[in-house]
C-alpha positions as CSV (number, residue, x, y, z in Angstrom):
1,M,130.3,176.7,128.3
2,N,131.6,177.9,124.9
3,L,130.2,176.7,121.6
4,N,133.2,174.5,120.8
5,K,132.9,172.5,124.1
6,L,129.2,172.2,123.5
7,L,129.8,170.8,120.0
8,I,132.4,168.3,121.3
9,I,129.9,167.1,123.9
10,I,127.1,166.7,121.4
11,V,129.4,164.8,118.9
12,G,130.6,162.6,121.8
13,L,127.1,161.8,122.8
14,F,126.1,161.0,119.2
15,L,129.1,158.7,118.8
16,T,128.3,157.0,122.1
17,I,124.7,156.4,121.1
18,N,125.9,154.9,117.8
19,V,128.5,152.7,119.5
20,F,126.1,151.3,122.0
21,A,123.0,151.2,119.8
22,Q,122.5,147.5,119.1
23,G,119.9,146.0,116.8
24,T,118.6,142.6,116.0
25,V,118.0,140.9,112.7
26,R,116.0,137.7,112.5
27,G,114.0,135.6,110.1
28,F,114.0,132.3,108.2
29,V,116.1,130.7,105.5
30,Y,114.2,128.9,102.8
31,D,115.1,126.6,99.9
32,E,114.2,128.7,96.8
33,K,113.1,125.6,94.9
34,S,110.7,124.1,97.4
35,G,110.1,126.7,100.0
36,E,111.2,124.3,102.7
37,P,113.2,125.7,105.7
38,V,117.0,125.2,105.4
39,I,118.1,123.9,108.8
40,F,121.4,124.2,110.7
41,T,123.1,126.6,108.3
42,N,125.1,129.7,109.2
43,V,123.7,133.2,108.7
44,F,126.3,136.0,109.3
45,L,127.3,139.6,108.7
46,K,129.9,139.7,106.0
47,G,133.3,140.8,107.2
48,T,132.5,140.2,110.9
49,T,132.3,137.3,113.3
50,I,128.7,138.1,114.1
51,G,126.2,135.4,113.1
52,A,123.9,132.5,114.1
53,A,122.9,129.1,112.9
54,T,119.3,128.3,111.8
55,D,117.3,125.9,114.0
56,V,115.0,123.1,113.0
57,N,112.5,125.6,111.6
58,G,115.1,127.4,109.6
59,F,114.8,130.3,112.1
60,Y,117.8,132.5,112.9
61,S,118.3,135.5,115.3
62,I,121.3,137.7,115.4
63,S,121.3,140.3,118.2
64,K,123.7,142.8,119.7
65,I,124.5,144.3,116.2
66,P,126.2,147.7,116.4
67,A,124.8,150.5,114.3
68,G,126.0,150.5,110.7
69,S,125.5,149.1,107.3
70,Y,126.0,145.3,106.6
71,T,125.7,142.6,104.1
72,L,123.7,139.7,105.6
73,M,124.8,136.4,104.1
74,V,123.9,132.7,104.2
75,T,126.0,129.9,102.7
76,S,125.3,126.2,102.9
77,L,126.9,123.2,101.3
78,G,125.2,122.4,98.0
79,Y,123.6,125.9,97.7
80,D,124.7,129.2,96.2
81,T,125.4,132.1,98.5
82,A,122.5,134.5,99.2
83,Q,123.0,138.0,100.5
84,V,121.1,141.2,101.2
85,S,122.0,144.6,102.5
86,I,120.7,145.8,105.9
87,K,121.2,148.9,108.0
88,I,121.1,149.1,111.8
89,T,120.4,152.6,113.0
90,G,119.5,151.9,116.7
91,N,117.9,149.4,119.0
92,E,115.6,148.1,116.3
93,L,114.2,144.8,115.2
94,I,114.5,143.7,111.5
95,N,112.7,140.8,110.0
96,Q,114.5,139.4,107.0
97,K,113.7,136.2,105.0
98,L,116.5,134.7,102.9
99,F,116.1,132.3,99.9
100,I,118.9,130.2,98.7
101,K,119.0,127.9,95.6
102,E,120.9,124.8,94.8
103,G,124.3,125.3,93.2
104,M,127.2,123.3,91.9
105,I,129.8,125.2,93.9
106,Q,130.7,123.2,96.9
107,M,132.0,125.5,99.6
108,E,133.3,122.7,101.8
109,T,135.9,124.7,103.6
110,F,133.5,127.4,104.8
111,N,130.9,124.9,105.9
112,L,133.3,123.0,108.0
113,S,134.3,126.3,109.6
114,A,130.7,127.2,110.2
115,E,130.1,123.8,111.9
116,K,133.2,124.3,113.9
117,A,132.0,127.7,115.1
118,E,128.7,126.0,116.3
119,D,130.7,123.3,118.1
120,K,132.4,126.1,120.1
121,T,129.1,127.8,121.2
122,D,126.8,124.8,121.9
123,V,127.3,122.1,124.5
124,K,126.0,119.3,122.2
125,M,126.4,116.6,124.8
126,S,125.2,113.1,123.8
127,V,123.0,114.4,121.0
128,N,123.1,113.1,117.4
129,K,121.4,115.4,114.8
130,V,120.1,113.1,112.1
131,T,118.9,114.3,108.7
132,P,117.5,112.3,105.7
133,K,120.7,112.8,103.8
134,E,122.6,110.9,106.6
135,I,120.0,108.1,106.7
136,Q,120.3,107.6,103.0
137,S,124.0,107.1,103.3
138,M,123.3,103.8,105.1
139,P,122.7,100.5,103.4
140,S,119.0,100.5,102.7
141,I,117.7,97.1,103.8
142,G,114.7,96.3,101.6
143,G,115.6,99.1,99.1
144,D,114.4,102.0,101.3
145,P,116.5,103.8,103.9
146,D,114.9,103.9,107.4
147,L,115.6,105.7,110.6
148,A,115.5,102.4,112.6
149,Q,118.5,101.2,110.6
150,Y,120.4,104.4,111.2
151,I,119.8,104.7,114.9
152,Q,121.4,101.2,115.4
153,V,124.8,102.6,114.6
154,L,124.7,105.6,117.0
155,P,127.1,105.5,119.9
156,G,125.6,103.9,123.0
157,V,122.7,102.2,121.1
158,T,122.2,98.4,121.4
159,F,119.9,96.6,119.1
160,T,118.7,93.1,120.2
161,G,117.6,91.5,116.9
162,D,116.1,91.6,113.4
163,Q,112.9,89.9,114.5
164,G,111.2,91.6,117.4
165,G,114.3,93.4,118.4
166,Q,114.2,96.6,120.4
167,L,116.5,99.5,120.9
168,Y,118.2,100.0,124.2
169,I,120.1,103.3,124.8
170,R,122.9,103.5,127.3
171,G,121.3,101.0,129.7
172,G,117.8,102.2,129.4
173,S,114.9,100.0,128.3
174,P,112.6,101.0,125.4
175,I,109.9,102.3,127.8
176,Q,112.5,104.8,129.1
177,N,113.0,106.4,125.6
178,K,110.6,109.2,124.8
179,V,109.7,109.6,121.1
180,L,108.2,112.8,119.8
181,L,106.9,113.4,116.3
182,D,106.2,117.1,115.6
183,G,105.9,117.4,119.4
184,M,103.3,114.5,119.6
185,I,104.2,111.5,121.8
186,I,104.6,108.2,119.8
187,Y,104.4,105.2,122.1
188,N,105.8,102.5,119.8
189,P,108.1,103.9,117.0
190,F,109.4,100.5,115.6
191,H,107.7,97.6,113.9
192,S,107.9,94.0,114.9
193,I,110.5,93.3,112.3
194,G,113.2,95.5,113.7
195,L,114.5,96.8,110.4
196,F,111.8,99.4,110.0
197,S,110.4,102.3,112.0
198,V,107.0,104.0,111.6
199,F,108.6,107.1,110.1
200,D,109.1,107.9,106.4
201,T,112.6,109.1,105.8
202,D,111.5,111.3,102.9
203,L,109.0,113.0,105.2
204,M,111.6,113.9,107.9
205,R,113.3,117.2,108.2
206,N,115.5,116.3,111.3
207,A,115.7,114.0,114.3
208,D,117.5,114.9,117.5
209,V,118.5,111.7,119.4
210,Y,119.6,112.4,123.0
211,T,121.3,109.4,124.5
212,G,121.6,111.0,127.9
213,G,122.2,114.2,129.9
214,F,119.5,116.1,128.0
215,N,118.5,119.5,129.4
216,A,115.2,120.5,131.2
217,E,113.4,121.2,127.9
218,Y,112.6,117.4,127.9
219,G,111.2,115.3,130.6
220,G,109.0,112.3,131.5
221,R,111.7,109.7,130.7
222,V,114.8,108.5,132.5
223,S,117.1,107.4,129.7
224,S,116.8,109.1,126.3
225,I,114.8,111.4,124.0
226,M,114.1,111.2,120.2
227,D,112.6,114.4,118.8
228,I,111.6,114.1,115.2
229,T,110.4,117.0,113.0
230,T,108.7,116.5,109.6
231,R,108.8,118.7,106.5
232,D,106.0,121.2,105.7
233,G,105.7,120.2,102.1
234,N,106.7,121.8,98.8
235,K,105.4,125.4,98.7
236,K,106.2,126.0,95.0
237,R,104.9,123.0,93.0
238,L,103.2,119.7,93.2
239,S,105.9,117.0,93.7
240,G,106.3,113.5,95.1
241,K,108.0,110.1,95.2
242,L,106.9,106.6,94.3
243,S,109.0,103.7,95.5
244,A,108.7,99.9,95.4
245,S,111.0,97.1,96.6
246,T,110.9,93.4,97.3
247,F,109.9,94.4,100.9
248,G,107.3,97.0,100.4
249,G,105.9,100.1,98.6
250,K,105.6,103.8,99.4
251,I,104.0,107.0,98.0
252,L,104.7,110.6,99.0
253,L,102.8,113.5,97.6
254,E,103.3,117.2,98.5
255,G,102.5,120.6,97.1
256,P,101.2,124.1,97.7
257,L,97.7,125.0,98.6
258,K,98.8,128.7,98.2
259,K,102.2,129.2,96.5
260,A,105.0,130.9,98.4
261,K,106.4,134.2,97.2
262,E,109.8,135.7,98.0
263,V,108.3,139.1,98.7
264,G,105.0,139.6,100.5
265,G,102.2,137.3,101.3
266,G,101.9,134.0,103.1
267,S,101.7,130.4,101.9
268,S,100.2,127.0,102.7
269,S,101.2,123.5,101.7
270,F,100.4,119.9,102.3
271,V,102.4,116.6,102.5
272,I,101.1,113.0,102.8
273,S,103.0,109.8,103.0
274,A,101.8,106.1,103.0
275,K,104.0,103.0,103.1
276,H,102.9,99.4,103.1
277,S,104.8,96.2,103.7
278,Y,104.2,93.0,101.7
279,L,106.9,90.9,103.4
280,E,104.4,88.1,104.0
281,Q,103.8,87.7,100.3
282,S,107.1,88.7,98.7
283,S,109.3,86.6,101.0
284,K,107.6,83.5,99.5
285,M,109.7,84.2,96.4
286,Y,112.8,83.2,98.4
287,K,111.3,79.8,99.4
288,S,113.5,77.7,97.2
289,Y,116.5,79.9,98.0
290,F,116.1,79.4,101.8
291,E,115.6,75.7,101.4
292,G,119.2,75.6,100.2
293,L,120.5,77.3,103.3
294,D,121.6,75.5,106.5
295,S,119.2,75.7,109.4
296,E,116.5,77.1,107.2
297,N,113.8,76.1,109.6
298,A,115.4,78.1,112.4
299,R,115.6,81.4,110.5
300,G,112.1,82.5,111.1
301,I,111.2,81.9,107.5
302,D,109.2,78.9,106.3
303,S,106.8,78.1,103.5
304,T,104.4,80.9,104.7
305,G,107.1,83.5,104.3
306,L,108.1,86.2,106.8
307,P,105.1,86.7,109.1
308,Y,105.4,90.5,109.4
309,G,103.4,93.3,107.9
310,F,102.7,96.9,108.5
311,T,101.0,100.1,107.1
312,D,102.0,103.6,108.0
313,I,100.1,106.8,107.0
314,Y,101.1,110.4,107.9
315,G,99.6,113.7,106.7
316,K,100.3,117.4,107.4
317,I,99.0,120.8,106.4
318,S,101.1,124.0,107.0
319,L,99.8,127.5,107.0
320,N,102.7,130.1,106.8
321,G,102.5,133.8,107.6
322,E,104.4,136.5,105.7
323,N,107.0,136.9,108.6
324,G,107.6,133.2,109.0
325,S,105.0,132.5,111.7
326,K,103.2,129.2,111.0
327,V,100.7,126.7,112.2
328,N,100.7,123.0,111.3
329,F,97.9,120.4,111.5
330,F,98.9,116.7,111.3
331,G,97.6,113.2,111.8
332,F,98.8,109.6,111.6
333,N,97.8,105.9,111.6
334,F,100.5,103.2,112.1
335,R,99.6,99.5,112.0
336,D,101.6,96.4,112.6
337,R,100.7,92.7,112.5
338,V,102.5,89.4,113.0
339,N,101.0,86.0,112.0
340,F,103.0,83.0,113.2
341,S,102.4,79.6,111.7
342,D,101.5,78.2,115.1
343,A,98.3,80.3,115.2
344,S,99.9,83.0,117.4
345,K,99.0,86.5,116.3
346,I,100.0,89.9,117.5
347,Q,98.7,93.2,116.1
348,W,98.9,96.8,117.2
349,D,97.3,100.0,116.0
350,S,98.5,103.5,116.7
351,Y,96.8,106.7,115.7
352,G,96.6,110.4,116.6
353,G,96.8,114.0,115.5
354,G,97.3,117.5,116.6
355,S,98.7,120.9,115.8
356,N,101.9,122.9,116.5
357,F,102.9,126.5,115.8
358,V,105.8,128.9,115.6
359,L,105.0,132.5,116.4
360,I,107.2,135.5,115.6
361,P,105.8,138.5,117.5
362,G,106.3,141.7,115.5
363,S,107.7,143.9,118.3
364,S,109.3,141.2,120.6
365,K,112.6,139.4,120.3
366,T,111.0,136.2,121.8
367,L,110.3,133.1,119.7
368,I,107.1,131.3,120.8
369,E,106.4,127.6,120.0
370,G,103.5,125.4,121.0
371,V,101.9,122.1,120.5
372,F,98.6,120.3,121.3
373,A,98.3,116.6,120.3
374,Y,96.5,113.4,121.0
375,S,97.8,109.9,120.3
376,K,96.8,106.3,121.2
377,Y,98.4,102.9,121.0
378,A,96.6,99.5,121.4
379,V,98.1,96.1,121.1
380,E,96.5,92.6,121.3
381,M,98.0,89.2,121.4
382,L,95.9,86.2,120.2
383,E,97.0,82.7,121.0
384,A,95.4,79.2,120.8
385,D,95.0,79.1,124.6
386,G,92.5,82.0,124.4
387,K,94.0,83.9,127.4
388,P,93.4,87.7,127.2
389,R,96.5,89.8,126.6
390,T,95.7,93.4,125.7
391,S,97.1,96.8,126.4
392,E,96.1,100.4,125.5
393,V,97.7,103.7,126.3
394,G,96.7,107.1,125.0
395,G,96.2,110.7,125.9
396,F,97.0,114.3,125.1
397,N,100.1,116.5,125.5
398,A,100.1,120.3,125.3
399,G,102.8,122.8,125.9
400,M,104.4,126.1,125.0
401,N,108.1,127.3,124.8
402,F,109.4,130.8,124.8
403,T,113.0,131.6,123.6
404,S,114.8,134.9,123.9
405,F,118.2,135.6,122.1
406,S,121.0,137.8,123.1
407,G,124.1,137.3,121.0
408,D,125.2,133.7,121.5
409,N,123.2,133.6,124.8
410,E,119.7,132.2,125.1
411,F,117.0,132.1,127.8
412,K,114.2,129.6,127.3
413,Y,111.2,128.6,129.4
414,G,108.0,126.7,129.0
415,F,105.4,124.4,130.4
416,E,103.7,121.1,129.4
417,V,100.5,119.4,130.5
418,L,99.9,115.7,129.8
419,G,96.8,113.5,130.4
420,M,97.1,109.8,129.9
421,S,95.1,106.6,130.4
422,T,96.2,103.0,130.4
423,D,94.2,99.8,130.2
424,Y,96.1,96.5,130.6
425,T,95.0,92.9,130.9
426,F,97.3,89.9,131.0
427,Q,96.8,86.3,132.0
428,N,100.0,84.4,132.8
429,D,100.9,80.7,132.6
430,V,99.4,79.8,136.0
431,D,96.1,81.6,135.1
432,L,96.6,84.6,137.3
433,I,95.2,87.7,135.8
434,I,97.2,91.0,136.0
435,Q,94.9,93.9,135.3
436,Q,95.1,97.7,135.6
437,K,93.1,100.6,134.3
438,Q,94.3,104.1,135.3
439,N,94.2,107.7,134.4
440,T,97.1,110.0,135.1
441,T,98.0,113.7,134.7
442,E,101.4,115.3,134.6
443,I,102.2,119.0,134.8
444,S,105.7,120.4,134.2
445,G,107.6,123.6,133.7
446,F,111.2,124.4,132.9
447,L,113.8,127.2,132.8
448,L,116.9,127.0,130.7
449,F,119.9,129.4,130.2
450,K,122.7,129.2,127.7
451,W,125.7,131.5,128.4
452,N,128.8,131.9,126.4
453,I,131.5,133.4,128.7
454,G,134.8,133.6,126.8
455,K,135.8,130.0,126.1
456,L,133.2,128.6,128.5
457,V,129.7,127.6,127.6
458,L,127.2,127.0,130.4
459,E,123.7,125.6,130.1
460,P,122.0,125.3,133.5
461,S,118.4,124.3,133.6
462,I,115.7,123.0,135.9
463,R,112.5,121.1,135.3
464,T,109.7,120.7,137.8
465,Q,107.5,117.7,137.3
466,Y,104.2,117.1,139.2
467,Y,102.5,113.8,138.8
468,A,99.0,114.6,139.9
469,S,97.5,111.1,140.1
470,L,100.4,110.0,142.4
471,S,100.5,113.4,144.2
472,E,104.3,113.4,143.7
473,F,106.5,116.4,143.0
474,S,109.9,115.9,141.3
475,P,112.4,118.9,141.1
476,E,115.0,118.0,138.5
477,P,118.1,120.3,138.2
478,R,120.4,119.7,135.2
479,L,123.6,121.2,133.9
480,G,125.6,121.1,130.6
481,M,128.9,122.8,130.0
482,K,131.7,123.0,127.5
483,F,135.2,124.6,127.6
484,N,137.2,125.4,124.5
485,L,140.7,124.4,125.4
486,T,142.0,125.3,121.9
487,D,140.4,125.8,118.5
488,W,140.5,122.0,117.9
489,W,140.1,120.6,121.4
490,R,137.0,120.9,123.5
491,V,136.0,119.3,126.8
492,K,132.3,118.9,127.8
493,A,130.1,117.5,130.6
494,A,126.4,117.2,131.4
495,G,124.2,115.6,134.1
496,G,121.0,115.8,135.9
497,F,118.0,114.2,137.6
498,Y,115.2,112.5,135.7
499,S,111.9,110.7,136.5
500,Q,108.9,109.0,134.8
501,N,105.6,107.4,135.6
502,L,105.0,105.2,132.6
503,I,106.3,101.6,132.9
504,S,106.4,98.6,130.6
505,A,104.3,95.4,131.0
506,N,107.4,93.6,129.7
507,S,110.2,92.4,131.9
508,D,113.9,93.3,131.3
509,R,114.5,89.6,131.7
510,D,112.4,88.7,128.6
511,I,114.6,87.6,125.7
512,V,112.0,88.8,123.2
513,N,108.4,89.8,123.6
514,L,106.5,91.3,120.7
515,F,103.6,92.1,123.0
516,Y,104.7,95.5,124.3
517,G,102.2,96.8,126.9
518,F,102.1,100.0,128.9
519,L,101.1,100.9,132.5
520,S,101.2,104.0,134.6
521,G,102.6,103.9,138.2
522,P,101.2,100.7,139.7
523,D,99.3,100.4,143.0
524,N,100.3,96.7,143.4
525,L,103.9,97.5,144.4
526,Q,106.0,96.2,147.3
527,S,106.2,98.4,150.4
528,E,109.8,97.6,151.3
529,F,113.0,97.1,149.3
530,T,116.3,95.5,150.3
531,T,119.4,97.4,149.0
532,K,122.7,95.8,147.9
533,D,124.1,96.6,151.3
534,G,121.3,94.6,153.0
535,D,119.4,97.6,154.3
536,V,115.7,97.4,154.2
537,Q,114.1,100.7,153.0
538,E,110.5,101.8,152.9
539,V,109.2,102.5,149.3
540,T,107.9,106.0,149.4
541,S,107.6,106.7,145.6
542,K,106.0,104.9,142.7
543,L,108.1,106.8,140.1
544,Q,111.0,105.5,138.2
545,K,114.1,107.7,138.8
546,A,117.6,108.1,137.4
547,R,120.7,110.3,137.6
548,H,123.0,111.0,134.6
549,A,126.7,112.0,134.6
550,I,128.5,112.3,131.3
551,A,131.8,113.8,130.3
552,G,133.8,113.8,127.1
553,F,136.1,115.4,124.5
554,E,135.8,116.7,121.0
555,F,138.9,116.7,118.7
556,D,139.2,118.3,115.3
557,L,142.1,116.1,114.1
558,T,142.0,117.7,110.6
559,K,139.5,119.7,108.6
560,S,137.9,116.4,107.5
561,I,138.4,114.1,110.6
562,T,136.7,114.6,113.9
563,L,136.8,112.4,117.1
564,N,134.2,112.5,119.8
565,T,134.6,110.5,123.0
566,E,132.1,110.3,125.9
567,G,132.1,108.5,129.2
568,Y,128.8,108.1,131.0
569,Y,127.2,106.8,134.1
570,K,123.4,106.3,134.6
571,K,122.3,105.4,138.1
572,F,118.8,104.1,138.1
573,T,117.8,104.8,141.7
574,Q,114.4,103.2,141.3
575,L,112.9,101.1,138.5
576,T,109.6,99.2,138.3
577,N,109.7,95.8,136.6
578,T,107.0,93.1,135.9
579,N,107.2,90.4,138.5
580,R,107.9,87.1,136.6
581,N,108.0,85.2,139.9
582,K,104.4,85.9,141.0
583,I,102.6,82.6,141.8
584,Y,100.1,83.8,144.5
585,P,97.3,86.3,144.3
586,D,97.8,89.4,146.4
587,T,94.9,88.8,148.8
588,D,94.4,88.5,152.6
589,D,94.6,84.7,152.3
590,F,98.2,85.0,151.4
591,E,99.3,87.9,153.6
592,N,102.2,85.9,155.1
593,I,103.7,85.3,151.6
594,S,106.6,87.5,150.7
595,D,105.9,90.4,148.2
596,E,108.3,88.8,145.7
597,L,105.8,85.9,145.2
598,K,102.5,87.8,145.1
599,K,103.0,91.4,143.9
600,D,102.4,92.2,140.2
601,F,105.5,94.4,140.1
602,I,108.9,94.6,141.9
603,I,111.3,97.4,142.5
604,E,114.8,97.3,141.2
605,T,117.8,99.6,141.0
606,G,120.5,99.6,138.3
607,D,123.7,100.9,137.0
608,A,124.8,101.6,133.4
609,Y,128.2,102.9,132.5
610,G,130.5,102.9,129.5
611,L,132.7,104.7,127.0
612,D,131.7,105.7,123.4
613,F,134.2,106.6,120.7
614,S,133.1,108.1,117.3
615,L,135.6,108.8,114.5
616,K,134.3,110.6,111.4
617,Y,135.9,111.3,108.1
618,S,133.9,113.5,105.7
619,S,134.7,114.6,102.1
620,T,132.8,115.4,98.9
621,R,132.9,111.7,97.7
622,L,133.8,109.6,100.7
623,N,132.4,109.4,104.2
624,I,133.6,106.9,106.9
625,W,132.1,106.6,110.4
626,T,133.6,104.3,113.0
627,I,131.9,103.8,116.4
628,Y,133.0,101.7,119.3
629,S,131.0,101.4,122.5
630,L,132.2,99.7,125.7
631,S,129.4,99.3,128.3
632,K,128.1,97.4,131.3
633,V,124.5,97.3,132.6
634,T,123.4,95.6,135.9
635,R,120.2,95.3,137.8
636,W,119.5,94.6,141.5
637,D,116.1,93.2,142.3
638,G,116.3,93.2,146.1
639,I,117.7,89.6,146.2
640,Q,120.3,89.3,143.5
641,E,122.3,91.2,141.0
642,Y,121.9,90.3,137.3
643,S,122.7,91.5,133.8
644,P,119.6,92.3,131.7
645,V,119.2,90.7,128.3
646,F,120.5,93.8,126.5
647,D,123.8,94.0,128.3
648,R,126.2,94.1,125.3
649,R,129.8,94.8,126.5
650,H,131.4,95.5,123.1
651,N,129.7,97.0,120.1
652,V,131.4,98.1,116.9
653,N,129.9,99.8,113.8
654,V,131.8,100.8,110.6
655,V,129.8,102.8,108.0
656,V,131.2,103.7,104.6
657,G,129.5,105.8,102.0
658,Y,131.1,106.5,98.6
659,V,129.7,108.6,95.8
660,F,131.3,108.1,92.4
661,G,130.7,108.6,88.7
662,K,131.0,111.6,86.4
663,D,127.9,113.2,87.7
664,F,127.9,111.7,91.2
665,N,125.2,109.3,90.1
666,W,126.5,106.1,91.7
667,E,126.6,105.4,95.4
668,F,128.0,102.5,97.4
669,D,127.1,102.1,101.1
670,A,128.3,99.5,103.5
671,R,127.8,98.8,107.2
672,W,129.5,96.2,109.4
673,N,128.3,95.5,112.9
674,F,130.1,93.5,115.5
675,G,128.8,92.9,119.0
676,S,129.6,90.7,122.0
677,G,127.0,88.1,123.1
678,F,124.0,88.9,125.1
679,P,123.5,87.3,128.6
680,F,121.2,84.3,129.1
681,T,120.3,81.9,131.9
682,Q,121.9,78.5,131.4
683,T,120.3,75.1,132.1
684,Q,121.9,73.0,135.0
685,A,119.7,69.9,134.7
686,F,116.4,68.3,133.8
687,Y,114.4,66.3,136.4
688,E,111.1,64.7,136.9
689,G,108.7,66.8,138.9
690,L,106.3,64.9,141.1
691,D,103.2,66.1,142.9
692,F,103.5,65.1,146.6
693,S,100.3,66.9,147.6
694,S,98.5,63.5,147.6
695,I,99.7,60.9,150.1
696,S,98.2,58.1,148.0
697,Q,100.7,58.8,145.2
698,D,103.5,56.3,144.9
699,P,106.6,58.2,143.8
700,T,108.4,55.0,142.6
701,S,105.8,54.4,139.9
702,A,104.1,57.8,139.3
703,N,104.9,59.8,136.2
704,G,105.9,63.4,136.7
705,N,106.3,66.4,134.5
706,L,109.6,67.5,133.0
707,E,111.2,70.2,135.1
708,I,114.2,72.4,134.6
709,A,116.9,73.4,137.1
710,Y,118.2,76.8,136.1
711,A,121.7,78.2,136.8
712,E,122.1,81.8,138.1
713,I,120.2,84.3,136.1
714,N,121.9,85.5,133.0
715,K,125.4,84.3,133.9
716,G,125.9,82.7,130.4
717,R,126.7,84.6,127.2
718,L,125.6,83.9,123.7
719,P,128.1,83.8,120.8
720,Y,129.4,87.1,119.3
721,Y,127.2,88.8,116.7
722,H,128.4,90.2,113.4
723,R,126.8,91.2,110.1
724,L,127.7,93.0,106.9
725,D,125.1,94.9,104.8
726,L,125.8,96.4,101.3
727,T,123.9,98.7,99.0
728,L,124.6,99.9,95.5
729,K,122.4,102.8,94.0
730,R,122.3,104.4,90.6
731,K,120.5,107.6,89.8
732,F,119.1,108.6,86.4
733,V,118.1,112.2,85.8
734,L,115.1,112.2,83.5
735,G,114.2,115.9,83.5
736,K,114.4,119.1,85.5
737,N,112.5,117.7,88.4
738,T,112.3,114.0,87.7
739,E,114.7,111.3,88.7
740,L,114.8,107.5,88.8
741,E,116.9,105.6,91.3
742,L,117.6,101.8,91.2
743,S,119.1,100.1,94.2
744,G,120.2,96.6,95.1
745,S,120.9,95.6,98.7
746,V,122.2,92.5,100.5
747,T,121.6,92.0,104.2
748,N,124.0,89.6,106.1
749,V,126.3,89.3,103.1
750,Y,128.4,86.3,104.3
751,N,125.3,84.6,105.8
752,R,126.4,84.7,109.4
753,E,124.3,82.4,111.7
754,N,123.7,84.9,114.5
755,I,121.9,83.1,117.4
756,F,118.7,84.7,118.5
757,Y,117.0,82.2,120.7
758,L,117.6,78.6,121.9
759,D,114.7,76.3,122.9
760,R,116.4,74.6,125.9
761,V,114.0,71.7,125.8
762,T,114.1,70.8,122.1
763,D,117.6,72.3,121.6
764,Q,116.3,74.0,118.5
765,K,118.3,77.1,117.6
766,V,116.5,80.2,116.2
767,Y,118.7,82.5,114.2
768,Q,118.5,86.0,113.0
769,L,117.7,86.6,109.3
770,P,120.1,84.9,106.8
771,I,121.6,86.5,103.7
772,L,118.8,88.4,102.2
773,P,119.0,90.2,98.8
774,S,116.5,92.9,97.9
775,F,115.9,95.3,95.0
776,G,114.2,98.7,94.9
777,M,113.1,101.4,92.5
778,T,112.3,105.0,93.3
779,F,110.7,107.6,91.0
780,T,110.9,111.3,92.1
781,F,108.9,114.0,90.3
């Protein structure tokens, strides 16, 4: 071989190595002002299509980068562009932090393109990513924006009332919705007055709300997931917020324990938030106002004021390493109380704490996340009859997740261990006591892949769930997929198998019940179940189970208008419900009595299906969001089919946010909600009930008790519901870091009398809240 050929081979090999040498750059994007992670923003190599979006921790990972010199850039709406030069020489791993600062240049066109790119590479089926900015664009009832008010407008979500209302997501009851706060389980996220959650909006970084079809990363519930992440706290300076309104007050304080630097060294920070309601006191100011309204005695407000009160405290400490690895320690205490004028009282207390971490190994391309937490919830109902009604649920959850990146592809796996105890006591109207105290353990693991193959995105996953106390194993395969038909039209689908052990002490037939108890898989369950077809099947499982099937389209109608449509079907193959028909104890003396009359719990099946449409218009000043949901929910209890109390067939929400003024210091927000009536059981007749157990009684002269003959269960429908809420806000900039905001809100602007409950004996109508003005003030420093 001559020298020329040898040189050609060497040069060819060198070029081949450089062509196929692929490196990885990863790191975090931070807000230069506060040191907080910047989430869901695009990081890319200038002049290429190579890039990645940051996650909820501000983390990005760009792999498969050919050798060469590049400019790494990050651009986000409301921030100036940040860039840094990098050089890839081989199969190497580069850690690079990026800091961006707030700017006046609004690169709206680019950000829409970045979001559009993410829509092409992620399935994003039935998930709503909620940030504080979006929550604050809603009318702030009581002067302070709240997650509970925002979730009510999401596609597929049904809200049953202002007072004691609950959220039902695509046919699932509240017990079938799993709520996580920094990875810790929260058993009751909403207060008794349904306008407020336990979460402080200013403390939140992000909330992912999955209304169905979620992948195997999440488990233990059969309907939906709400995954909330809080901020780490300001790493640069001491700051905070004070707010007060006619409904309550709040304080938030955050700052560095060790200040963050752009180059070298780690940091630590803290954040603490406390909010308190004084509705019981402040609502008395409206006494004369309510006395002038029609049906004022049926609005839930009397001379004692609104009977609701709550206190929420949450704190967090974050320790951050130089490369972005971090560990957080957090704790909370949420309290709620209801004092009715008839001496009925309900109070609950929820507390807990734990730790989570994000680990970036120096020589590995894998991201490691973990959590260990404990939480407890205890509720007690006190009534004049003195009957015991208490419920407690609590325990720990621990888990770790591992994520590897390869271009737009991901491989994720992990495990979770959960230990839980429940203690429940309830005495019903016929003095039968339902009591259960149990301990349970759940062990689960999952595998998840995300592949981008041309125009196709595939996300297969599987979760294995073992319920140790029940000795039941549940394999749960799931699949998500998306196909990019064009640059502006995408089709997507998702589905899978789901299970859970935890059940509610409430019945889906209850109109409203502020006493919200928890139980694990019950022992006192019927042994046989009759299907709709009349087949009698043996009950072999104590779990609740469901299957999801969802499909839809995404349309980018213009750069500012997007349309999302989804059709779904949730088949609840087994549900456990409290038996409201129990009149006999489950003892040997009544062994010939059917299970429907003596078991504490009954088995049901159910179907939930519908269509959700979401149309969004977004611009610098004006945002309009219109949502329409068409749905149907049914249950079969082994004897009859019925519609549960949350079966709302039509639901419409229109949300408008408009920012105006020379310096964008005015904001007007509006929300109009329209919903068809909920089902209820009608009254057929009243009659006198006589006791014929005594042969000496003369039925012609004896006085009996008033009895009611009911029609078929939930065949009637309440009137349609609709309500308009408005908010006007004005900001005043007082200094570099200080700001004052004044707000005025009106709930139920045109004073619609929305029926909530009807006492069928006295014919007294109980309505939702009337027109209710409120004022608030917020000082930020």
